[in-house]
N, CA, C and O atoms as a DFTB+ gen file, in Angstrom:
492 C
 N C O
     1  1       4.087     125.901     150.363
     2  2       3.477     127.115     150.873
     3  2       4.071     128.313     150.122
     4  3       5.252     128.622     150.279
     5  1       3.274     128.963     149.331
     6  2       3.697     130.158     148.602
     7  2       3.115     131.377     149.310
     8  3       1.909     131.454     149.543
     9  1       3.981     132.324     149.648
    10  2       3.514     133.565     150.250
    11  2       4.044     134.724     149.428
    12  3       5.146     134.673     148.881
    13  1       3.235     135.765     149.354
    14  2       3.590     136.909     148.529
    15  2       3.787     138.183     149.335
    16  3       4.034     139.244     148.761
    17  1       3.682     138.096     150.647
    18  2       3.821     139.294     151.464
    19  2       4.327     138.917     152.850
    20  3       4.284     137.757     153.259
    21  1       4.799     139.922     153.549
    22  2       5.220     139.698     154.935
    23  2       4.034     139.243     155.767
    24  3       4.177     138.365     156.618
    25  1       2.859     139.833     155.534
    26  2       1.668     139.456     156.306
    27  2       1.307     137.988     156.089
    28  3       0.959     137.289     157.041
    29  1       1.387     137.519     154.852
    30  2       1.086     136.111     154.583
    31  2       2.125     135.193     155.216
    32  3       1.783     134.148     155.769
    33  1       3.389     135.585     155.133
    34  2       4.433     134.786     155.756
    35  2       4.264     134.773     157.266
    36  3       4.432     133.732     157.901
    37  1       3.936     135.906     157.838
    38  2       3.708     135.997     159.278
    39  2       2.561     135.075     159.696
    40  3       2.656     134.387     160.712
    41  1       1.499     135.061     158.928
    42  2       0.360     134.194     159.224
    43  2       0.751     132.719     159.137
    44  3       0.337     131.916     159.972
    45  1       1.543     132.366     158.133
    46  2       1.995     130.979     157.986
    47  2       2.906     130.567     159.137
    48  3       2.812     129.446     159.637
    49  1       3.783     131.467     159.554
    50  2       4.683     131.171     160.680
    51  2       3.874     131.020     161.965
    52  3       4.140     130.127     162.770
    53  1       2.886     131.896     162.157
    54  2       2.023     131.815     163.337
    55  2       1.285     130.483     163.362
    56  3       1.226     129.826     164.402
    57  1       0.722     130.078     162.228
    58  2      -0.002     128.810     162.151
    59  2       0.929     127.632     162.432
    60  3       0.540     126.683     163.113
    61  1       2.137     127.688     161.919
    62  2       3.133     126.647     162.156
    63  2       3.399     126.511     163.658
    64  3       3.423     125.402     164.191
    65  1       3.599     127.640     164.332
    66  2       3.877     127.616     165.771
    67  2       2.655     127.156     166.566
    68  3       2.780     126.372     167.507
    69  1       1.487     127.642     166.188
    70  2       0.261     127.265     166.908
    71  2      -0.035     125.779     166.766
    72  3      -0.477     125.148     167.726
    73  1       0.199     125.207     165.589
    74  2      -0.053     123.783     165.383
    75  2       0.816     122.926     166.294
    76  3       0.460     121.792     166.615
    77  1       1.944     123.464     166.704
    78  2       2.877     122.731     167.557
    79  2       2.787     123.169     169.023
    80  3       3.541     122.687     169.869
    81  1       1.862     124.081     169.312
    82  2       1.660     124.629     170.653
    83  2       2.957     125.228     171.209
    84  3       3.336     124.978     172.353
    85  1       3.625     126.026     170.368
    86  2       4.889     126.643     170.759
    87  2       4.719     128.043     171.338
    88  3       5.705     128.663     171.737
    89  1       3.480     128.557     171.394
    90  2       3.287     129.918     171.887
    91  2       3.919     130.146     173.265
    92  3       4.499     131.210     173.481
    93  1       3.834     129.196     174.209
    94  2       4.460     129.452     175.521
    95  2       5.968     129.679     175.453
    96  3       6.545     130.326     176.327
    97  1       6.593     129.151     174.424
    98  2       8.044     129.271     174.289
    99  2       8.440     130.501     173.472
   100  3       9.589     130.941     173.517
   101  1       7.496     131.041     172.738
   102  2       7.785     132.158     171.840
   103  2       7.580     133.498     172.538
   104  3       6.767     134.323     172.120
   105  1       8.332     133.688     173.604
   106  2       8.344     134.979     174.291
   107  2       9.331     135.887     173.563
   108  3      10.227     135.395     172.877
   109  1       9.181     137.200     173.703
   110  2      10.163     138.084     173.067
   111  2      11.603     137.752     173.457
   112  3      12.496     137.787     172.610
   113  1      11.832     137.436     174.708
   114  2      13.186     137.094     175.162
   115  2      13.710     135.865     174.426
   116  3      14.823     135.882     173.900
   117  1      12.921     134.815     174.388
   118  2      13.363     133.585     173.735
   119  2      13.545     133.775     172.238
   120  3      14.494     133.252     171.653
   121  1      12.644     134.519     171.620
   122  2      12.764     134.751     170.181
   123  2      13.973     135.618     169.856
   124  3      14.644     135.389     168.849
   125  1      14.258     136.607     170.693
   126  2      15.450     137.439     170.475
   127  2      16.715     136.591     170.603
   128  3      17.655     136.751     169.824
   129  1      16.737     135.701     171.574
   130  2      17.895     134.824     171.739
   131  2      18.040     133.881     170.550
   132  3      19.148     133.675     170.054
   133  1      16.933     133.308     170.090
   134  2      16.976     132.408     168.930
   135  2      17.435     133.164     167.691
   136  3      18.201     132.633     166.886
   137  1      16.975     134.385     167.535
   138  2      17.384     135.224     166.408
   139  2      18.888     135.468     166.435
   140  3      19.549     135.389     165.399
   141  1      19.428     135.762     167.607
   142  2      20.869     135.991     167.738
   143  2      21.659     134.725     167.416
   144  3      22.706     134.798     166.773
   145  1      21.176     133.586     167.850
   146  2      21.849     132.314     167.564
   147  2      21.866     132.061     166.058
   148  3      22.894     131.680     165.499
   149  1      20.731     132.273     165.412
   150  2      20.665     132.048     163.962
   151  2      21.536     133.043     163.205
   152  3      22.163     132.682     162.210
   153  1      21.583     134.286     163.662
   154  2      22.461     135.282     163.031
   155  2      23.924     134.857     163.177
   156  3      24.718     135.032     162.253
   157  1      24.271     134.307     164.320
   158  2      25.637     133.817     164.524
   159  2      25.927     132.635     163.595
   160  3      27.033     132.523     163.065
   161  1      24.951     131.762     163.397
   162  2      25.147     130.642     162.482
   163  2      25.336     131.147     161.049
   164  3      26.109     130.567     160.285
   165  1      24.645     132.207     160.688
   166  2      24.848     132.830     159.378
   167  2      26.268     133.392     159.274
   168  3      26.936     133.226     158.254
   169  1      26.713     134.047     160.322
   170  2      28.050     134.639     160.324
   171  2      29.141     133.580     160.188
   172  3      30.194     133.849     159.610
   173  1      28.903     132.395     160.708
   174  2      29.899     131.328     160.610
   175  2      30.309     131.042     159.169
   176  3      31.453     130.671     158.907
   177  1      29.381     131.214     158.245
   178  2      29.685     130.928     156.842
   179  2      30.678     131.927     156.247
   180  3      31.250     131.674     155.186
   181  1      30.881     133.034     156.907
   182  2      31.765     134.080     156.408
   183  2      32.993     134.290     157.294
   184  3      33.863     135.100     156.975
   185  1      33.060     133.562     158.396
   186  2      34.062     133.816     159.432
   187  2      35.489     133.897     158.899
   188  3      36.208     134.834     159.246
   189  1      35.912     132.975     158.092
   190  2      37.296     132.971     157.619
   191  2      37.394     133.231     156.124
   192  3      38.453     133.028     155.529
   193  1      36.324     133.670     155.522
   194  2      36.312     133.931     154.087
   195  2      36.925     135.298     153.789
   196  3      36.819     136.231     154.585
   197  1      37.551     135.392     152.652
   198  2      38.004     136.702     152.185
   199  2      36.779     137.457     151.672
   200  3      35.703     136.882     151.511
   201  1      36.958     138.748     151.419
   202  2      35.857     139.533     150.863
   203  2      35.382     138.923     149.549
   204  3      34.180     138.830     149.302
   205  1      36.322     138.510     148.712
   206  2      35.963     137.910     147.423
   207  2      35.218     136.596     147.610
   208  3      34.207     136.361     146.948
   209  1      35.702     135.738     148.502
   210  2      35.036     134.461     148.757
   211  2      33.611     134.675     149.269
   212  3      32.704     133.915     148.929
   213  1      33.421     135.705     150.081
   214  2      32.084     135.954     150.625
   215  2      31.111     136.407     149.550
   216  3      29.899     136.252     149.702
   217  1      31.630     136.965     148.468
   218  2      30.781     137.439     147.381
   219  2      30.507     136.371     146.333
   220  3      29.609     136.531     145.506
   221  1      31.270     135.286     146.360
   222  2      31.128     134.252     145.334
   223  2      31.102     132.852     145.946
   224  3      31.960     132.029     145.626
   225  1      30.133     132.566     146.820
   226  2      30.081     131.209     147.382
   227  2      29.653     130.201     146.320
   228  3      28.923     130.535     145.386
   229  1      30.119     128.964     146.478
   230  2      29.679     127.928     145.546
   231  2      28.210     127.599     145.833
   232  3      27.634     128.098     146.800
   233  1      27.618     126.768     144.998
   234  2      26.175     126.491     145.099
   235  2      25.793     125.874     146.441
   236  3      24.757     126.220     147.010
   237  1      26.618     124.965     146.950
   238  2      26.309     124.327     148.232
   239  2      26.357     125.345     149.368
   240  3      25.472     125.370     150.225
   241  1      27.382     126.174     149.372
   242  2      27.517     127.201     150.410
   243  2      26.363     128.205     150.302
   244  3      25.813     128.636     151.316
   245  1      26.004     128.572     149.081
   246  2      24.897     129.503     148.857
   247  2      23.599     128.940     149.450
   248  3      22.824     129.681     150.054
   249  1      23.364     127.650     149.282
   250  2      22.166     127.016     149.837
   251  2      22.191     127.038     151.366
   252  3      21.164     127.278     152.000
   253  1      23.356     126.790     151.957
   254  2      23.481     126.836     153.418
   255  2      23.235     128.250     153.932
   256  3      22.555     128.438     154.940
   257  1      23.780     129.233     153.247
   258  2      23.582     130.635     153.621
   259  2      22.100     130.994     153.526
   260  3      21.557     131.651     154.413
   261  1      21.452     130.561     152.450
   262  2      20.020     130.832     152.280
   263  2      19.205     130.225     153.418
   264  3      18.262     130.846     153.907
   265  1      19.562     129.024     153.837
   266  2      18.845     128.369     154.943
   267  2      19.003     129.157     156.239
   268  3      18.033     129.342     156.974
   269  1      20.208     129.619     156.521
   270  2      20.427     130.412     157.746
   271  2      19.714     131.765     157.667
   272  3      19.146     132.228     158.656
   273  1      19.745     132.392     156.493
   274  2      19.034     133.657     156.323
   275  2      17.536     133.456     156.539
   276  3      16.867     134.314     157.114
   277  1      17.017     132.329     156.081
   278  2      15.602     132.025     156.275
   279  2      15.274     131.873     157.753
   280  3      14.234     132.347     158.210
   281  1      16.153     131.214     158.504
   282  2      15.945     131.087     159.946
   283  2      15.892     132.462     160.612
   284  3      15.034     132.717     161.457
   285  1      16.807     133.335     160.229
   286  2      16.835     134.690     160.790
   287  2      15.521     135.406     160.470
   288  3      14.909     136.013     161.349
   289  1      15.098     135.331     159.227
   290  2      13.861     135.999     158.817
   291  2      12.649     135.439     159.562
   292  3      11.801     136.202     160.025
   293  1      12.564     134.135     159.678
   294  2      11.429     133.507     160.360
   295  2      11.364     133.952     161.815
   296  3      10.291     134.322     162.293
   297  1      12.481     133.924     162.526
   298  2      12.462     134.358     163.926
   299  2      12.139     135.843     164.041
   300  3      11.412     136.242     164.951
   301  1      12.656     136.656     163.153
   302  2      12.372     138.087     163.198
   303  2      10.884     138.356     162.965
   304  3      10.271     139.148     163.680
   305  1      10.319     137.699     161.973
   306  2       8.892     137.886     161.693
   307  2       8.036     137.346     162.838
   308  3       7.027     137.955     163.192
   309  1       8.415     136.239     163.404
   310  2       7.664     135.674     164.539
   311  2       7.732     136.615     165.735
   312  3       6.725     136.833     166.407
   313  1       8.900     137.171     166.005
   314  2       9.050     138.099     167.125
   315  2       8.196     139.348     166.911
   316  3       7.553     139.828     167.845
   317  1       8.188     139.870     165.697
   318  2       7.352     141.034     165.396
   319  2       5.885     140.700     165.610
   320  3       5.137     141.519     166.144
   321  1       5.466     139.517     165.206
   322  2       4.080     139.092     165.383
   323  2       3.724     139.023     166.863
   324  3       2.698     139.558     167.283
   325  1       4.557     138.375     167.642
   326  2       4.310     138.220     169.081
   327  2       4.246     139.585     169.777
   328  3       3.467     139.778     170.711
   329  1       5.075     140.531     169.312
   330  2       5.134     141.840     169.954
   331  2       4.171     142.858     169.342
   332  3       4.100     143.996     169.804
   333  1       3.440     142.461     168.316
   334  2       2.487     143.366     167.690
   335  2       3.141     144.503     166.923
   336  3       2.608     145.611     166.867
   337  1       4.290     144.228     166.337
   338  2       5.027     145.241     165.569
   339  2       4.792     145.005     164.084
   340  3       4.970     143.895     163.583
   341  1       4.394     146.058     163.393
   342  2       4.272     146.006     161.938
   343  2       5.675     146.192     161.389
   344  3       6.179     147.312     161.304
   345  1       6.291     145.097     161.024
   346  2       7.695     145.104     160.632
   347  2       7.931     145.930     159.375
   348  3       8.944     146.621     159.269
   349  1       7.020     145.865     158.437
   350  2       7.174     146.641     157.211
   351  2       7.103     148.140     157.507
   352  3       7.914     148.913     156.998
   353  1       6.142     148.548     158.323
   354  2       6.025     149.965     158.690
   355  2       7.240     150.417     159.494
   356  3       7.742     151.522     159.291
   357  1       7.710     149.574     160.398
   358  2       8.890     149.918     161.206
   359  2      10.126     150.079     160.322
   360  3      10.923     150.993     160.530
   361  1      10.287     149.191     159.334
   362  2      11.434     149.275     158.430
   363  2      11.347     150.527     157.562
   364  3      12.359     151.184     157.320
   365  1      10.158     150.859     157.097
   366  2       9.988     152.066     156.285
   367  2      10.308     153.313     157.107
   368  3      10.962     154.229     156.609
   369  1       9.855     153.356     158.361
   370  2      10.145     154.494     159.231
   371  2      11.646     154.590     159.509
   372  3      12.212     155.683     159.527
   373  1      12.279     153.451     159.723
   374  2      13.717     153.439     159.991
   375  2      14.513     153.890     158.768
   376  3      15.519     154.586     158.906
   377  1      14.075     153.501     157.587
   378  2      14.743     153.936     156.366
   379  2      14.656     155.455     156.210
   380  3      15.629     156.093     155.809
   381  1      13.506     156.031     156.521
   382  2      13.363     157.490     156.478
   383  2      14.282     158.145     157.512
   384  3      14.943     159.143     157.222
   385  1      14.317     157.582     158.706
   386  2      15.180     158.098     159.773
   387  2      16.650     158.056     159.345
   388  3      17.389     159.024     159.525
   389  1      17.060     156.913     158.775
   390  2      18.449     156.784     158.325
   391  2      18.760     157.741     157.186
   392  3      19.893     158.206     157.059
   393  1      17.772     158.038     156.361
   394  2      17.964     159.010     155.289
   395  2      18.296     160.392     155.831
   396  3      19.078     161.133     155.235
   397  1      17.697     160.730     156.962
   398  2      18.017     162.021     157.596
   399  2      19.399     161.982     158.259
   400  3      20.117     162.982     158.253
   401  1      19.770     160.837     158.827
   402  2      21.077     160.703     159.470
   403  2      22.215     160.647     158.458
   404  3      23.329     161.092     158.736
   405  1      21.925     160.098     157.286
   406  2      22.942     159.908     156.259
   407  2      22.510     160.591     154.958
   408  3      22.135     159.913     154.001
   409  1      22.559     161.916     154.917
   410  2      22.189     162.603     153.672
   411  2      23.117     162.174     152.543
   412  3      24.313     161.972     152.751
   413  1      22.556     162.039     151.357
   414  2      23.310     161.549     150.207
   415  2      24.570     162.375     149.981
   416  3      25.638     161.816     149.734
   417  1      24.458     163.691     150.062
   418  2      25.612     164.541     149.759
   419  2      26.748     164.377     150.758
   420  3      27.887     164.731     150.456
   421  1      26.457     163.842     151.947
   422  2      27.501     163.638     152.949
   423  2      27.945     162.178     153.060
   424  3      29.094     161.908     153.410
   425  1      27.064     161.256     152.772
   426  2      27.359     159.846     153.011
   427  2      27.771     159.075     151.761
   428  3      28.301     157.969     151.870
   429  1      27.543     159.620     150.612
   430  2      27.807     158.889     149.364
   431  2      29.289     158.509     149.241
   432  3      30.174     159.362     149.301
   433  1      29.527     157.212     149.067
   434  2      30.867     156.718     148.802
   435  2      31.760     156.559     150.018
   436  3      32.957     156.317     149.863
   437  1      31.217     156.688     151.228
   438  2      32.053     156.430     152.403
   439  2      31.264     155.649     153.438
   440  3      30.037     155.584     153.377
   441  1      31.968     155.064     154.378
   442  2      31.345     154.211     155.383
   443  2      31.404     154.833     156.770
   444  3      31.321     154.130     157.777
   445  1      31.545     156.143     156.819
   446  2      31.616     156.813     158.116
   447  2      30.280     156.739     158.829
   448  3      29.220     156.763     158.203
   449  1      30.348     156.650     160.154
   450  2      29.150     156.715     160.973
   451  2      28.594     158.136     160.896
   452  3      29.340     159.093     160.692
   453  1      27.296     158.259     161.060
   454  2      26.656     159.570     160.923
   455  2      27.255     160.623     161.849
   456  3      27.234     161.811     161.526
   457  1      27.784     160.207     162.986
   458  2      28.380     161.170     163.916
   459  2      29.709     161.707     163.402
   460  3      30.219     162.699     163.922
   461  1      30.274     161.060     162.384
   462  2      31.540     161.485     161.808
   463  2      31.386     162.266     160.518
   464  3      32.359     162.802     159.988
   465  1      30.184     162.328     160.022
   466  2      29.941     163.056     158.764
   467  2      29.979     164.555     159.011
   468  3      29.481     165.057     160.019
   469  1      30.568     165.232     158.086
   470  2      30.642     166.694     158.132
   471  2      30.007     167.231     156.859
   472  3      30.139     166.617     155.801
   473  1      29.329     168.354     156.940
   474  2      28.726     168.908     155.725
   475  2      29.713     169.149     154.605
   476  3      29.328     169.132     153.436
   477  1      30.988     169.377     154.931
   478  2      31.970     169.665     153.885
   479  2      32.752     168.415     153.450
   480  3      33.698     168.529     152.671
   481  1      32.367     167.214     153.944
   482  2      33.036     165.986     153.502
   483  2      32.833     165.798     152.001
   484  3      31.713     165.925     151.507
   485  1      33.901     165.499     151.278
   486  2      33.719     165.232     149.847
   487  2      32.948     163.930     149.651
   488  3      33.117     162.973     150.407
   489  1      32.133     163.911     148.666
   490  2      31.321     162.716     148.384
   491  2      32.134     161.680     147.644
   492  3      31.621     160.608     147.321
């Protein structure tokens, strides 16, 4: 199955769930819980790794990480579909919102939360 867009992937995920009659189980609550579980499984791969190790996993670890990331993406896209959320539009709006919260001249080169940024902070 080759997909080139979020919409195509969403349609494929929907068809996969419908073929198995999983719609009754795919409530927002259940999908949010499944998403959290998969995110935790992704985090397990980094739990005791150093920063350097997390940036340079071997091929086997990289494949495991990719599989967990795929699970997270699939549940997120399925949840958006069930809730009627245009995930791409929501992400674009959030990126614009974050751009206002984190102006480049104040946020560049630091990891401070937006509530800690000051206009006179050095970049």
